[in-house]
ZANU-483938 format. One record per residue: z negated, x negated, y negated of N, C-alpha, C, CB in turn. Coordinates in steps of 0.1 Angstrom, whole numbers, plus 5000, padded with zeros to 4 digits. Each point is the difference from the previous one (the first is absolute). Glycine has a CB too. Layout:
residues N
ZXYZXYZXYZXY...
//
This chain:
residues 74
500049925012500050084988500049914988498850195012502149834978500149924988499150064990502449935005497049984987499150044989500850004987498049905012501850214981500750014987499449914990500550245005500449694988499649914989499450084989501849835006497050134989499450074989500749974987497849995012502550114980500649984987499149934990501450215004499249714988499249944989499650114990501249775003497850194989499650104989501250044991497749905001503149994996501150034991501150095007499649784989500650205024501050085007499550145000500749815014498050214989499450145001500150064986498549935018501250004971500150064987501450034996498049864994503050065010501450034997500450135008500549764996499150255016500350125008499450124994500149865021498650134974499450114993500850054988497849925008502849984985500850044989501250075004499249804987501550155024501150075005499750145004500949785009498050244998499650135005499750094987499049915021500450044969499750084988501450044994497849884996503150035003501350034994500750115009500249774990499850225023500650105008499450144999500549815016498150194983499350124999500350074987498249915015502150014975500350064986501450055000498449854990502550115019501450045000500050155005500949765003500150314994500150145004500950015013499850074976500749835029500950015011499349985014501849924985496950095015499349985012499350135005499649764993500550265020499550125006498550005002502250035011497250084993498650015002499549915011500150234991500649785021499649925011500049854997500950175015500149784978500149864997499049964989502450015005497350094986499049974990498649985006501350144984498449945026498749995007499949875008499950255002501249715004500049875007499849884990501550105018499249914971499949894990498550004994502550024995497050105003498750014994498949945010500750214987499549825025499149945011500149855000500250215014501049744986500249854999499449944988502250035013497950044976499449964987498549995001501950104988497550005018498550005002499649885009499950254998500849725012499749895009500149874993500850135020500349854972500249884992499049984990502450025004497250094989498950004990498749955006501150194988498649865024498849955006500049855003499750235010501549734995500249865003499949914988501550065019499149984970499949934987498549994995502450074995496950045006498750014996499149905008500350244993499949765020499349915009500349854996500150185019501149794979500449864996499449974987502150025013497950074977499449974987498549985001501850134989497549955020498649995002499749865006499850255002501049715008499849875007500249894990500750105022500349914969500249904990498849994990502550035003497050084993498950004991498849935006500850224990498949815023498949945007500249855001499650215013501649754990500349855001499849934986501650055019498950014971499949954986498549994997502350094993496950015010498650004997499349895008500150244995500349745017499449895008500349874995500250145020501049844976500549874994499249974987502350035011497650084981499349984987498549965003501550174989497949905020498649965004499949865005499650245005501349715003500049875004500149904988501150075022499849964969500249924988498749994992502450065000497050064998498850014992498949925007500650234992499349785021499049925008500249854999499850195016501449774985500349854999499749954986501750025018498650064971499749964987498549994998502150114992497149985013498650004998499449885007499950254999500649725013499549885008500349874992500450125022500749874971500449884993499149994987502450025009497150094986499249994988498649935003501150214992498549795020498749945004500149865004499250225006
//
């Protein structure tokens, strides 16, 4: 069984923009709109998760920097 490659944050964000544009167009049917909306929700969750992970990482790095600066002061 092959594992799907996870999309990057930027790829997911670009796809969300495409979905938004498609949903705003008038040439799309209800069934397709629902499928696109569902895909958009999944992508939104993935983007939020990646942003949260990045925020945690940045906070950890900042704390490490603060700790090393304090250690050097003594």
